[in-house]
N, CA, C and O atoms as a GROMACS GRO file, in nm:
protein
  636
    1MET      N    1   9.428   9.605  11.228
    1MET     CA    2   9.417   9.748  11.215
    1MET      C    3   9.295   9.780  11.128
    1MET      O    4   9.290   9.744  11.011
    2ASN      N    5   9.200   9.847  11.189
    2ASN     CA    6   9.082   9.890  11.114
    2ASN      C    7   9.106  10.029  11.059
    2ASN      O    8   9.155  10.118  11.128
    3ARG      N    9   9.070  10.047  10.936
    3ARG     CA   10   9.081  10.179  10.876
    3ARG      C   11   8.952  10.208  10.803
    3ARG      O   12   8.875  10.117  10.770
    4GLU      N   13   8.928  10.334  10.779
    4GLU     CA   14   8.805  10.375  10.714
    4GLU      C   15   8.809  10.334  10.567
    4GLU      O   16   8.912  10.350  10.502
    5PRO      N   17   8.698  10.283  10.514
    5PRO     CA   18   8.698  10.243  10.373
    5PRO      C   19   8.711  10.363  10.280
    5PRO      O   20   8.664  10.472  10.310
    6THR      N   21   8.776  10.338  10.168
    6THR     CA   22   8.794  10.444  10.068
    6THR      C   23   8.664  10.460   9.988
    6THR      O   24   8.569  10.383  10.003
    7LEU      N   25   8.662  10.562   9.904
    7LEU     CA   26   8.545  10.587   9.821
    7LEU      C   27   8.518  10.468   9.728
    7LEU      O   28   8.403  10.429   9.709
    8SER      N   29   8.623  10.412   9.671
    8SER     CA   30   8.605  10.299   9.580
    8SER      C   31   8.549  10.178   9.654
    8SER      O   32   8.468  10.103   9.599
    9GLU      N   33   8.591  10.158   9.779
    9GLU     CA   34   8.536  10.047   9.857
    9GLU      C   35   8.390  10.071   9.893
    9GLU      O   36   8.310   9.978   9.898
   10ARG      N   37   8.356  10.197   9.918
   10ARG     CA   38   8.215  10.229   9.945
   10ARG      C   39   8.128  10.208   9.821
   10ARG      O   40   8.016  10.158   9.831
   11VAL      N   41   8.182  10.244   9.705
   11VAL     CA   42   8.107  10.223   9.580
   11VAL      C   43   8.088  10.073   9.556
   11VAL      O   44   7.979  10.030   9.519
   12LEU      N   45   8.193   9.996   9.578
   12LEU     CA   46   8.182   9.851   9.559
   12LEU      C   47   8.082   9.790   9.658
   12LEU      O   48   8.007   9.699   9.623
   13ARG      N   49   8.082   9.840   9.780
   13ARG     CA   50   7.985   9.790   9.880
   13ARG      C   51   7.843   9.825   9.836
   13ARG      O   52   7.752   9.742   9.850
   14ALA      N   53   7.822   9.946   9.783
   14ALA     CA   54   7.689   9.984   9.737
   14ALA      C   55   7.644   9.898   9.619
   14ALA      O   56   7.527   9.859   9.610
   15VAL      N   57   7.736   9.868   9.528
   15VAL     CA   58   7.703   9.781   9.415
   15VAL      C   59   7.668   9.640   9.464
   15VAL      O   60   7.575   9.578   9.413
   16ALA      N   61   7.743   9.591   9.563
   16ALA     CA   62   7.715   9.458   9.617
   16ALA      C   63   7.579   9.454   9.686
   16ALA      O   64   7.504   9.358   9.670
   17VAL      N   65   7.547   9.558   9.762
   17VAL     CA   66   7.417   9.564   9.829
   17VAL      C   67   7.304   9.572   9.726
   17VAL      O   68   7.201   9.508   9.742
   18ALA      N   69   7.324   9.650   9.620
   18ALA     CA   70   7.223   9.660   9.514
   18ALA      C   71   7.205   9.526   9.443
   18ALA      O   72   7.093   9.489   9.409
   19ALA      N   73   7.315   9.454   9.420
   19ALA     CA   74   7.305   9.322   9.355
   19ALA      C   75   7.231   9.223   9.443
   19ALA      O   76   7.149   9.145   9.394
   20VAL      N   77   7.258   9.225   9.573
   20VAL     CA   78   7.187   9.135   9.665
   20VAL      C   79   7.040   9.173   9.672
   20VAL      O   80   6.954   9.085   9.676
   21ALA      N   81   7.010   9.302   9.674
   21ALA     CA   82   6.869   9.345   9.677
   21ALA      C   83   6.796   9.302   9.550
   21ALA      O   84   6.682   9.256   9.556
   22LEU      N   85   6.862   9.317   9.435
   22LEU     CA   86   6.802   9.274   9.310
   22LEU      C   87   6.779   9.122   9.309
   22LEU      O   88   6.675   9.074   9.263
   23TRP      N   89   6.876   9.048   9.360
   23TRP     CA   90   6.862   8.903   9.370
   23TRP      C   91   6.743   8.867   9.459
   23TRP      O   92   6.667   8.776   9.426
   24CYS      N   93   6.724   8.938   9.571
   24CYS     CA   94   6.612   8.911   9.660
   24CYS      C   95   6.479   8.941   9.592
   24CYS      O   96   6.382   8.868   9.612
   25VAL      N   97   6.473   9.047   9.513
   25VAL     CA   98   6.350   9.079   9.440
   25VAL      C   99   6.319   8.969   9.339
   25VAL      O  100   6.204   8.927   9.326
   26VAL      N  101   6.421   8.923   9.268
   26VAL     CA  102   6.400   8.814   9.171
   26VAL      C  103   6.353   8.689   9.243
   26VAL      O  104   6.262   8.620   9.196
   27LEU      N  105   6.414   8.659   9.356
   27LEU     CA  106   6.375   8.543   9.435
   27LEU      C  107   6.229   8.553   9.480
   27LEU      O  108   6.155   8.455   9.473
   28LEU      N  109   6.189   8.671   9.527
   28LEU     CA  110   6.050   8.690   9.569
   28LEU      C  111   5.953   8.676   9.452
   28LEU      O  112   5.847   8.614   9.467
   29VAL      N  113   5.987   8.733   9.338
   29VAL     CA  114   5.898   8.724   9.221
   29VAL      C  115   5.882   8.579   9.176
   29VAL      O  116   5.771   8.536   9.144
   30VAL      N  117   5.992   8.505   9.175
   30VAL     CA  118   5.984   8.365   9.132
   30VAL      C  119   5.906   8.283   9.234
   30VAL      O  120   5.818   8.204   9.196
   31ALA      N  121   5.936   8.300   9.362
   31ALA     CA  122   5.870   8.218   9.464
   31ALA      C  123   5.722   8.252   9.476
   31ALA      O  124   5.638   8.162   9.481
   32LEU      N  125   5.689   8.380   9.479
   32LEU     CA  126   5.548   8.418   9.497
   32LEU      C  127   5.468   8.406   9.368
   32LEU      O  128   5.345   8.408   9.371
   33GLY      N  129   5.535   8.392   9.256
   33GLY     CA  130   5.466   8.374   9.129
   33GLY      C  131   5.438   8.229   9.096
   33GLY      O  132   5.380   8.200   8.992
   34TYR      N  133   5.479   8.138   9.183
   34TYR     CA  134   5.459   7.996   9.156
   34TYR      C  135   5.311   7.961   9.166
   34TYR      O  136   5.249   7.981   9.271
   35PRO      N  137   5.252   7.909   9.057
   35PRO     CA  138   5.112   7.866   9.062
   35PRO      C  139   5.103   7.717   9.094
   35PRO      O  140   5.173   7.635   9.034
   36GLY      N  141   5.021   7.684   9.187
   36GLY     CA  142   5.004   7.542   9.222
   36GLY      C  143   4.861   7.498   9.198
   36GLY      O  144   4.775   7.576   9.159
   37ARG      N  145   4.838   7.371   9.224
   37ARG     CA  146   4.704   7.316   9.201
   37ARG      C  147   4.611   7.345   9.319
   37ARG      O  148   4.490   7.359   9.301
   38SER      N  149   4.667   7.354   9.439
   38SER     CA  150   4.585   7.386   9.555
   38SER      C  151   4.657   7.492   9.638
   38SER      O  152   4.777   7.514   9.624
   39ILE      N  153   4.581   7.557   9.725
   39ILE     CA  154   4.639   7.665   9.804
   39ILE      C  155   4.745   7.611   9.898
   39ILE      O  156   4.851   7.672   9.913
   40GLY      N  157   4.721   7.500   9.961
   40GLY     CA  158   4.817   7.443  10.056
   40GLY      C  159   4.948   7.403   9.988
   40GLY      O  160   5.057   7.432  10.038
   41ALA      N  161   4.936   7.335   9.875
   41ALA     CA  162   5.056   7.292   9.803
   41ALA      C  163   5.132   7.412   9.746
   41ALA      O  164   5.255   7.413   9.744
   42THR      N  165   5.059   7.511   9.700
   42THR     CA  166   5.122   7.631   9.644
   42THR      C  167   5.205   7.702   9.751
   42THR      O  168   5.321   7.736   9.727
   43TRP      N  169   5.147   7.724   9.868
   43TRP     CA  170   5.220   7.795   9.973
   43TRP      C  171   5.332   7.711  10.032
   43TRP      O  172   5.433   7.766  10.076
   44ALA      N  173   5.317   7.581  10.032
   44ALA     CA  174   5.427   7.496  10.080
   44ALA      C  175   5.548   7.507   9.987
   44ALA      O  176   5.662   7.517  10.033
   45VAL      N  177   5.524   7.506   9.858
   45VAL     CA  178   5.633   7.520   9.761
   45VAL      C  179   5.692   7.661   9.768
   45VAL      O  180   5.813   7.677   9.763
   46ARG      N  181   5.606   7.762   9.781
   46ARG     CA  182   5.656   7.900   9.790
   46ARG      C  183   5.744   7.919   9.913
   46ARG      O  184   5.851   7.980   9.905
   47ILE      N  185   5.700   7.867  10.027
   47ILE     CA  186   5.780   7.878  10.149
   47ILE      C  187   5.911   7.801  10.134
   47ILE      O  188   6.016   7.847  10.180
   48GLY      N  189   5.905   7.686  10.071
   48GLY     CA  190   6.029   7.610  10.046
   48GLY      C  191   6.126   7.685   9.957
   48GLY      O  192   6.246   7.687   9.984
   49LEU      N  193   6.074   7.746   9.850
   49LEU     CA  194   6.159   7.825   9.762
   49LEU      C  195   6.220   7.945   9.834
   49LEU      O  196   6.338   7.975   9.816
   50LEU      N  197   6.141   8.013   9.914
   50LEU     CA  198   6.192   8.128   9.989
   50LEU      C  199   6.297   8.086  10.091
   50LEU      O  200   6.398   8.155  10.109
   51ALA      N  201   6.275   7.972  10.159
   51ALA     CA  202   6.373   7.924  10.257
   51ALA      C  203   6.503   7.884  10.189
   51ALA      O  204   6.611   7.918  10.236
   52ALA      N  205   6.492   7.814  10.077
   52ALA     CA  206   6.614   7.775  10.003
   52ALA      C  207   6.687   7.897   9.951
   52ALA      O  208   6.810   7.903   9.955
   53GLY      N  209   6.612   7.994   9.902
   53GLY     CA  210   6.674   8.118   9.854
   53GLY      C  211   6.740   8.196   9.965
   53GLY      O  212   6.847   8.255   9.944
   54ALA      N  213   6.679   8.199  10.083
   54ALA     CA  214   6.738   8.270  10.197
   54ALA      C  215   6.867   8.204  10.242
   54ALA      O  216   6.965   8.272  10.272
   55VAL      N  217   6.868   8.071  10.246
   55VAL     CA  218   6.990   7.999  10.285
   55VAL      C  219   7.099   8.021  10.181
   55VAL      O  220   7.215   8.045  10.217
   56LEU      N  221   7.064   8.012  10.054
   56LEU     CA  222   7.161   8.033   9.946
   56LEU      C  223   7.216   8.176   9.949
   56LEU      O  224   7.337   8.197   9.935
   57THR      N  225   7.129   8.274   9.968
   57THR     CA  226   7.172   8.413   9.972
   57THR      C  227   7.263   8.439  10.091
   57THR      O  228   7.367   8.503  10.076
   58ALA      N  229   7.226   8.390  10.208
   58ALA     CA  230   7.311   8.409  10.327
   58ALA      C  231   7.447   8.343  10.308
   58ALA      O  232   7.549   8.400  10.347
   59GLY      N  233   7.450   8.225  10.248
   59GLY     CA  234   7.577   8.157  10.223
   59GLY      C  235   7.665   8.233  10.125
   59GLY      O  236   7.785   8.245  10.146
   60LEU      N  237   7.604   8.285  10.018
   60LEU     CA  238   7.682   8.361   9.920
   60LEU      C  239   7.735   8.492   9.977
   60LEU      O  240   7.847   8.532   9.947
   61VAL      N  241   7.655   8.560  10.058
   61VAL     CA  242   7.700   8.684  10.120
   61VAL      C  243   7.815   8.656  10.216
   61VAL      O  244   7.915   8.728  10.216
   62ARG      N  245   7.802   8.551  10.297
   62ARG     CA  246   7.912   8.515  10.388
   62ARG      C  247   8.038   8.479  10.312
   62ARG      O  248   8.148   8.520  10.350
   63LEU      N  249   8.023   8.403  10.205
   63LEU     CA  250   8.138   8.366  10.124
   63LEU      C  251   8.204   8.488  10.062
   63LEU      O  252   8.327   8.497  10.059
   64GLY      N  253   8.125   8.582  10.014
   64GLY     CA  254   8.180   8.703   9.955
   64GLY      C  255   8.255   8.788  10.056
   64GLY      O  256   8.363   8.839  10.027
   65VAL      N  257   8.198   8.805  10.175
   65VAL     CA  258   8.264   8.884  10.279
   65VAL      C  259   8.393   8.817  10.324
   65VAL      O  260   8.495   8.883  10.340
   66ARG      N  261   8.387   8.686  10.344
   66ARG     CA  262   8.507   8.614  10.386
   66ARG      C  263   8.615   8.618  10.279
   66ARG      O  264   8.734   8.631  10.311
   67SER      N  265   8.577   8.607  10.153
   67SER     CA  266   8.675   8.612  10.045
   67SER      C  267   8.740   8.749  10.037
   67SER      O  268   8.861   8.759  10.016
   68TRP      N  269   8.662   8.856  10.053
   68TRP     CA  270   8.716   8.992  10.050
   68TRP      C  271   8.814   9.012  10.165
   68TRP      O  272   8.924   9.065  10.146
   69ARG      N  273   8.776   8.969  10.285
   69ARG     CA  274   8.864   8.986  10.401
   69ARG      C  275   8.992   8.906  10.386
   69ARG      O  276   9.100   8.954  10.423
   70THR      N  277   8.982   8.786  10.334
   70THR     CA  278   9.102   8.705  10.313
   70THR      C  279   9.192   8.768  10.210
   70THR      O  280   9.314   8.773  10.228
   71ALA      N  281   9.135   8.815  10.101
   71ALA     CA  282   9.215   8.875   9.994
   71ALA      C  283   9.282   9.004  10.039
   71ALA      O  284   9.397   9.030  10.003
   72THR      N  285   9.212   9.084  10.116
   72THR     CA  286   9.271   9.211  10.159
   72THR      C  287   9.371   9.192  10.272
   72THR      O  288   9.451   9.283  10.298
   73ALA      N  289   9.370   9.080  10.340
   73ALA     CA  290   9.465   9.056  10.448
   73ALA      C  291   9.603   9.015  10.394
   73ALA      O  292   9.703   9.027  10.465
   74ARG      N  293   9.607   8.968  10.272
   74ARG     CA  294   9.734   8.926  10.213
   74ARG      C  295   9.811   9.047  10.159
   74ARG      O  296   9.752   9.148  10.122
   75PRO      N  297   9.945   9.035  10.156
   75PRO     CA  298  10.022   9.141  10.089
   75PRO      C  299  10.016   9.123   9.938
   75PRO      O  300   9.983   9.015   9.888
   76LEU      N  301  10.049   9.227   9.866
   76LEU     CA  302  10.053   9.222   9.720
   76LEU      C  303  10.163   9.126   9.678
   76LEU      O  304  10.276   9.139   9.726
   77PRO      N  305  10.135   9.030   9.590
   77PRO     CA  306  10.238   8.933   9.550
   77PRO      C  307  10.359   9.001   9.488
   77PRO      O  308  10.346   9.093   9.408
   78ALA      N  309  10.477   8.955   9.526
   78ALA     CA  310  10.602   9.013   9.476
   78ALA      C  311  10.641   8.945   9.345
   78ALA      O  312  10.624   8.824   9.328
   79GLY      N  313  10.696   9.025   9.252
   79GLY     CA  314  10.751   8.971   9.129
   79GLY      C  315  10.649   8.920   9.030
   79GLY      O  316  10.683   8.841   8.942
   80ARG      N  317  10.527   8.964   9.041
   80ARG     CA  318  10.424   8.920   8.947
   80ARG      C  319  10.369   9.041   8.873
   80ARG      O  320  10.407   9.156   8.898
   81SER      N  321  10.282   9.011   8.782
   81SER     CA  322  10.220   9.120   8.704
   81SER      C  323  10.130   9.206   8.792
   81SER      O  324  10.096   9.318   8.753
   82SER      N  325  10.089   9.156   8.908
   82SER     CA  326  10.003   9.233   8.997
   82SER      C  327  10.069   9.364   9.039
   82SER      O  328  10.002   9.467   9.049
   83ARG      N  329  10.199   9.361   9.064
   83ARG     CA  330  10.269   9.483   9.104
   83ARG      C  331  10.265   9.586   8.991
   83ARG      O  332  10.244   9.705   9.015
   84TRP      N  333  10.287   9.540   8.868
   84TRP     CA  334  10.282   9.632   8.754
   84TRP      C  335  10.140   9.686   8.737
   84TRP      O  336  10.120   9.805   8.717
   85LEU      N  337  10.041   9.597   8.744
   85LEU     CA  338   9.902   9.639   8.727
   85LEU      C  339   9.858   9.732   8.840
   85LEU      O  340   9.779   9.823   8.817
   86ALA      N  341   9.910   9.710   8.961
   86ALA     CA  342   9.872   9.795   9.074
   86ALA      C  343   9.923   9.937   9.057
   86ALA      O  344   9.865  10.030   9.114
   87ARG      N  345  10.028   9.956   8.981
   87ARG     CA  346  10.082  10.090   8.958
   87ARG      C  347  10.009  10.165   8.847
   87ARG      O  348  10.029  10.285   8.831
   88GLN      N  349   9.927  10.097   8.770
   88GLN     CA  350   9.858  10.161   8.658
   88GLN      C  351   9.741  10.245   8.710
   88GLN      O  352   9.680  10.210   8.811
   89PRO      N  353   9.710  10.354   8.641
   89PRO     CA  354   9.594  10.433   8.683
   89PRO      C  355   9.464  10.357   8.656
   89PRO      O  356   9.458  10.269   8.570
   90GLY      N  357   9.362  10.393   8.731
   90GLY     CA  358   9.234  10.323   8.721
   90GLY      C  359   9.171  10.331   8.584
   90GLY      O  360   9.112  10.234   8.537
   91TRP      N  361   9.183  10.447   8.518
   91TRP     CA  362   9.121  10.460   8.386
   91TRP      C  363   9.187  10.367   8.285
   91TRP      O  364   9.120  10.317   8.194
   92LEU      N  365   9.317  10.344   8.299
   92LEU     CA  366   9.385  10.254   8.206
   92LEU      C  367   9.342  10.109   8.230
   92LEU      O  368   9.325  10.032   8.136
   93LEU      N  369   9.326  10.074   8.356
   93LEU     CA  370   9.275   9.940   8.387
   93LEU      C  371   9.133   9.922   8.334
   93LEU      O  372   9.100   9.815   8.282
   94ALA      N  373   9.051  10.025   8.346
   94ALA     CA  374   8.914  10.016   8.295
   94ALA      C  375   8.912   9.998   8.143
   94ALA      O  376   8.833   9.920   8.091
   95ILE      N  377   9.000  10.070   8.073
   95ILE     CA  378   9.007  10.054   7.928
   95ILE      C  379   9.056   9.914   7.892
   95ILE      O  380   9.004   9.851   7.799
   96GLY      N  381   9.154   9.864   7.966
   96GLY     CA  382   9.203   9.728   7.941
   96GLY      C  383   9.096   9.623   7.966
   96GLY      O  384   9.080   9.531   7.886
   97CYS      N  385   9.024   9.636   8.076
   97CYS     CA  386   8.914   9.542   8.104
   97CYS      C  387   8.804   9.554   8.001
   97CYS      O  388   8.748   9.453   7.957
   98TRP      N  389   8.774   9.677   7.961
   98TRP     CA  390   8.667   9.697   7.863
   98TRP      C  391   8.703   9.637   7.729
   98TRP      O  392   8.617   9.581   7.661
   99SER      N  393   8.830   9.647   7.690
   99SER     CA  394   8.868   9.587   7.562
   99SER      C  395   8.854   9.436   7.568
   99SER      O  396   8.824   9.373   7.466
  100LEU      N  397   8.875   9.377   7.684
  100LEU     CA  398   8.853   9.232   7.697
  100LEU      C  399   8.705   9.198   7.690
  100LEU      O  400   8.667   9.095   7.636
  101TYR      N  401   8.621   9.286   7.745
  101TYR     CA  402   8.477   9.263   7.738
  101TYR      C  403   8.420   9.291   7.600
  101TYR      O  404   8.336   9.216   7.551
  102VAL      N  405   8.466   9.399   7.537
  102VAL     CA  406   8.401   9.447   7.416
  102VAL      C  407   8.451   9.375   7.290
  102VAL      O  408   8.378   9.368   7.191
  103ALA      N  409   8.571   9.322   7.292
  103ALA     CA  410   8.624   9.258   7.172
  103ALA      C  411   8.535   9.141   7.125
  103ALA      O  412   8.503   9.135   7.006
  104PRO      N  413   8.495   9.049   7.213
  104PRO     CA  414   8.405   8.943   7.164
  104PRO      C  415   8.269   8.996   7.119
  104PRO      O  416   8.214   8.949   7.019
  105GLU      N  417   8.215   9.093   7.193
  105GLU     CA  418   8.084   9.149   7.156
  105GLU      C  419   8.090   9.218   7.022
  105GLU      O  420   8.004   9.197   6.936
  106LEU      N  421   8.191   9.301   7.004
  106LEU     CA  422   8.203   9.376   6.880
  106LEU      C  423   8.234   9.283   6.762
  106LEU      O  424   8.175   9.297   6.655
  107GLY      N  425   8.324   9.190   6.783
  107GLY     CA  426   8.359   9.096   6.676
  107GLY      C  427   8.242   9.009   6.634
  107GLY      O  428   8.216   8.991   6.515
  108THR      N  429   8.171   8.956   6.733
  108THR     CA  430   8.055   8.872   6.704
  108THR      C  431   7.945   8.953   6.637
  108THR      O  432   7.882   8.907   6.542
  109GLY      N  433   7.922   9.075   6.688
  109GLY     CA  434   7.818   9.159   6.629
  109GLY      C  435   7.848   9.196   6.485
  109GLY      O  436   7.760   9.193   6.399
  110LEU      N  437   7.972   9.231   6.458
  110LEU     CA  438   8.010   9.265   6.320
  110LEU      C  439   7.997   9.144   6.228
  110LEU      O  440   7.950   9.156   6.115
  111TRP      N  441   8.040   9.029   6.277
  111TRP     CA  442   8.034   8.908   6.194
  111TRP      C  443   7.888   8.872   6.166
  111TRP      O  444   7.853   8.839   6.052
  112LEU      N  445   7.803   8.878   6.268
  112LEU     CA  446   7.662   8.842   6.247
  112LEU      C  447   7.591   8.943   6.158
  112LEU      O  448   7.507   8.906   6.077
  113SER      N  449   7.624   9.071   6.173
  113SER     CA  450   7.558   9.170   6.088
  113SER      C  451   7.603   9.158   5.942
  113SER      O  452   7.525   9.183   5.851
  114ALA      N  453   7.728   9.120   5.920
  114ALA     CA  454   7.775   9.100   5.783
  114ALA      C  455   7.709   8.978   5.720
  114ALA      O  456   7.681   8.976   5.600
  115ARG      N  457   7.685   8.875   5.801
  115ARG     CA  458   7.624   8.752   5.748
  115ARG      C  459   7.474   8.768   5.722
  115ARG      O  460   7.421   8.707   5.630
  116SER      N  461   7.407   8.850   5.803
  116SER     CA  462   7.262   8.862   5.788
  116SER      C  463   7.220   8.992   5.721
  116SER      O  464   7.100   9.017   5.706
  117HIS      N  465   7.315   9.076   5.680
  117HIS     CA  466   7.288   9.201   5.611
  117HIS      C  467   7.196   9.293   5.692
  117HIS      O  468   7.104   9.353   5.639
  118GLN      N  469   7.223   9.302   5.822
  118GLN     CA  470   7.148   9.390   5.911
  118GLN      C  471   7.238   9.505   5.954
  118GLN      O  472   7.361   9.495   5.943
  119PRO      N  473   7.179   9.613   6.002
  119PRO     CA  474   7.263   9.724   6.049
  119PRO      C  475   7.348   9.683   6.168
  119PRO      O  476   7.306   9.600   6.250
  120VAL      N  477   7.467   9.739   6.178
  120VAL     CA  478   7.562   9.701   6.282
  120VAL      C  479   7.516   9.749   6.418
  120VAL      O  480   7.525   9.674   6.516
  121ALA      N  481   7.468   9.870   6.428
  121ALA     CA  482   7.435   9.930   6.557
  121ALA      C  483   7.289   9.907   6.592
  121ALA      O  484   7.207   9.998   6.580
  122SER      N  485   7.256   9.789   6.635
  122SER     CA  486   7.121   9.762   6.682
  122SER      C  487   7.113   9.796   6.831
  122SER      O  488   7.215   9.824   6.894
  123THR      N  489   6.994   9.795   6.884
  123THR     CA  490   6.975   9.828   7.025
  123THR      C  491   7.047   9.730   7.115
  123THR      O  492   7.104   9.770   7.217
  124SER      N  493   7.046   9.603   7.080
  124SER     CA  494   7.115   9.504   7.164
  124SER      C  495   7.266   9.524   7.162
  124SER      O  496   7.332   9.501   7.263
  125HIS      N  497   7.322   9.567   7.049
  125HIS     CA  498   7.465   9.594   7.043
  125HIS      C  499   7.503   9.714   7.130
  125HIS      O  500   7.603   9.711   7.201
  126ILE      N  501   7.423   9.817   7.123
  126ILE     CA  502   7.450   9.936   7.204
  126ILE      C  503   7.437   9.903   7.352
  126ILE      O  504   7.519   9.947   7.432
  127ALA      N  505   7.334   9.828   7.388
  127ALA     CA  506   7.317   9.788   7.528
  127ALA      C  507   7.434   9.700   7.573
  127ALA      O  508   7.480   9.711   7.687
  128GLY      N  509   7.480   9.613   7.486
  128GLY     CA  510   7.595   9.529   7.520
  128GLY      C  511   7.722   9.610   7.540
  128GLY      O  512   7.799   9.582   7.632
  129LEU      N  513   7.743   9.710   7.457
  129LEU     CA  514   7.861   9.794   7.472
  129LEU      C  515   7.856   9.877   7.600
  129LEU      O  516   7.956   9.891   7.670
  130VAL      N  517   7.738   9.931   7.631
  130VAL     CA  518   7.725  10.012   7.753
  130VAL      C  519   7.740   9.925   7.877
  130VAL      O  520   7.810   9.961   7.971
  131SER      N  521   7.673   9.810   7.879
  131SER     CA  522   7.683   9.722   7.996
  131SER      C  523   7.824   9.667   8.012
  131SER      O  524   7.870   9.646   8.124
  132SER      N  525   7.893   9.643   7.901
  132SER     CA  526   8.031   9.595   7.913
  132SER      C  527   8.122   9.705   7.966
  132SER      O  528   8.217   9.676   8.039
  133ALA      N  529   8.095   9.830   7.932
  133ALA     CA  530   8.175   9.941   7.985
  133ALA      C  531   8.152   9.955   8.136
  133ALA      O  532   8.247   9.977   8.211
  134ILE      N  533   8.028   9.943   8.180
  134ILE     CA  534   7.999   9.951   8.323
  134ILE      C  535   8.063   9.834   8.397
  134ILE      O  536   8.122   9.853   8.503
  135GLY      N  537   8.052   9.714   8.342
  135GLY     CA  538   8.114   9.598   8.404
  135GLY      C  539   8.265   9.610   8.411
  135GLY      O  540   8.326   9.573   8.512
  136ALA      N  541   8.326   9.661   8.306
  136ALA     CA  542   8.472   9.678   8.306
  136ALA      C  543   8.516   9.780   8.409
  136ALA      O  544   8.618   9.762   8.475
  137CYS      N  545   8.441   9.887   8.423
  137CYS     CA  546   8.474   9.988   8.525
  137CYS      C  547   8.463   9.929   8.665
  137CYS      O  548   8.545   9.959   8.751
  138LEU      N  549   8.363   9.846   8.688
  138LEU     CA  550   8.348   9.783   8.820
  138LEU      C  551   8.461   9.683   8.847
  138LEU      O  552   8.511   9.675   8.959
  139VAL      N  553   8.500   9.608   8.745
  139VAL     CA  554   8.611   9.513   8.763
  139VAL      C  555   8.741   9.588   8.791
  139VAL      O  556   8.818   9.548   8.878
  140ALA      N  557   8.765   9.696   8.718
  140ALA     CA  558   8.885   9.776   8.740
  140ALA      C  559   8.882   9.840   8.879
  140ALA      O  560   8.985   9.846   8.946
  141LEU      N  561   8.767   9.886   8.922
  141LEU     CA  562   8.753   9.945   9.056
  141LEU      C  563   8.780   9.840   9.164
  141LEU      O  564   8.846   9.869   9.263
  142LEU      N  565   8.728   9.720   9.144
  142LEU     CA  566   8.751   9.611   9.239
  142LEU      C  567   8.899   9.577   9.248
  142LEU      O  568   8.953   9.561   9.357
  143CYS      N  569   8.963   9.564   9.134
  143CYS     CA  570   9.106   9.530   9.132
  143CYS      C  571   9.189   9.640   9.197
  143CYS      O  572   9.279   9.611   9.276
  144ARG      N  573   9.160   9.766   9.164
  144ARG     CA  574   9.236   9.876   9.224
  144ARG      C  575   9.219   9.880   9.375
  144ARG      O  576   9.317   9.899   9.447
  145ALA      N  577   9.097   9.863   9.425
  145ALA     CA  578   9.073   9.866   9.570
  145ALA      C  579   9.145   9.749   9.638
  145ALA      O  580   9.205   9.768   9.744
  146LEU      N  581   9.138   9.632   9.580
  146LEU     CA  582   9.205   9.516   9.638
  146LEU      C  583   9.356   9.533   9.636
  146LEU      O  584   9.422   9.507   9.737
  147TRP      N  585   9.412   9.576   9.524
  147TRP     CA  586   9.557   9.592   9.515
  147TRP      C  587   9.607   9.703   9.606
  147TRP      O  588   9.717   9.693   9.661
  148ARG      N  589   9.527   9.808   9.623
  148ARG     CA  590   9.567   9.916   9.713
  148ARG      C  591   9.575   9.864   9.857
  148ARG      O  592   9.670   9.894   9.929
  149ARG      N  593   9.475   9.787   9.897
  149ARG     CA  594   9.476   9.728  10.031
  149ARG      C  595   9.593   9.633  10.048
  149ARG      O  596   9.660   9.634  10.152
  150GLN      N  597   9.619   9.549   9.947
  150GLN     CA  598   9.728   9.454   9.956
  150GLN      C  599   9.863   9.526   9.959
  150GLN      O  600   9.954   9.482  10.029
  151ALA      N  601   9.877   9.634   9.884
  151ALA     CA  602  10.001   9.712   9.887
  151ALA      C  603  10.024   9.774  10.024
  151ALA      O  604  10.138   9.780  10.070
  152GLU      N  605   9.918   9.819  10.090
  152GLU     CA  606   9.930   9.874  10.225
  152GLU      C  607   9.973   9.766  10.324
  152GLU      O  608  10.047   9.794  10.419
  153ASN      N  609   9.928   9.642  10.302
  153ASN     CA  610   9.967   9.532  10.392
  153ASN      C  611  10.115   9.499  10.380
  153ASN      O  612  10.177   9.454  10.476
  154GLY      N  613  10.172   9.521  10.262
  154GLY     CA  614  10.312   9.488  10.241
  154GLY      C  615  10.408   9.590  10.297
  154GLY      O  616  10.527   9.561  10.313
  155GLN      N  617  10.359   9.710  10.328
  155GLN     CA  618  10.446   9.815  10.382
  155GLN      C  619  10.465   9.796  10.532
  155GLN      O  620  10.373   9.756  10.603
  156GLN      N  621  10.585   9.824  10.577
  156GLN     CA  622  10.615   9.815  10.720
  156GLN      C  623  10.568   9.942  10.789
  156GLN      O  624  10.594  10.052  10.740
  157PRO      N  625  10.499   9.929  10.903
  157PRO     CA  626  10.457  10.049  10.974
  157PRO      C  627  10.576  10.123  11.034
  157PRO      O  628  10.673  10.062  11.079
  158ALA      N  629  10.567  10.255  11.032
  158ALA     CA  630  10.675  10.338  11.087
  158ALA      C  631  10.667  10.336  11.238
  158ALA      O  632  10.561  10.357  11.296
  159ALA      N  633  10.781  10.310  11.302
  159ALA     CA  634  10.782  10.302  11.448
  159ALA      C  635  10.834  10.428  11.511
  159ALA      O  636  10.842  10.437  11.634
   0.00000   0.00000   0.00000
């Protein structure tokens, strides 16, 4: 049964496409930035790097798509914490994920600033907190979309 993707699934797909595009840009910069001793050897290595990167990227994309399809085809596990977590609102899951991300960053930052007598709120700390909040929201969005699909699989269709 094919159904139209939800907004959260569309957002996750856009994030995945952006991540693959960013990976391709990094791959191009690394491969085309390779300096060699001669023109022939340089281009041979560059083409080899691009070919290896293309094969690796295609394999990872296929693995990701297959993993998503396999995970969404299963029903939500019964009697586990997944059922409880699936009933929680998305904002609560995001806060829970963020606390898991931010606790090590905040604890390490506070400990290091106390040891080195530097200000607590440096630019790297703020960037770490913001990026951890974005990452936690994406993880919570992924879990909610997956659990919603799995919960739909467990329901019996009305005849």
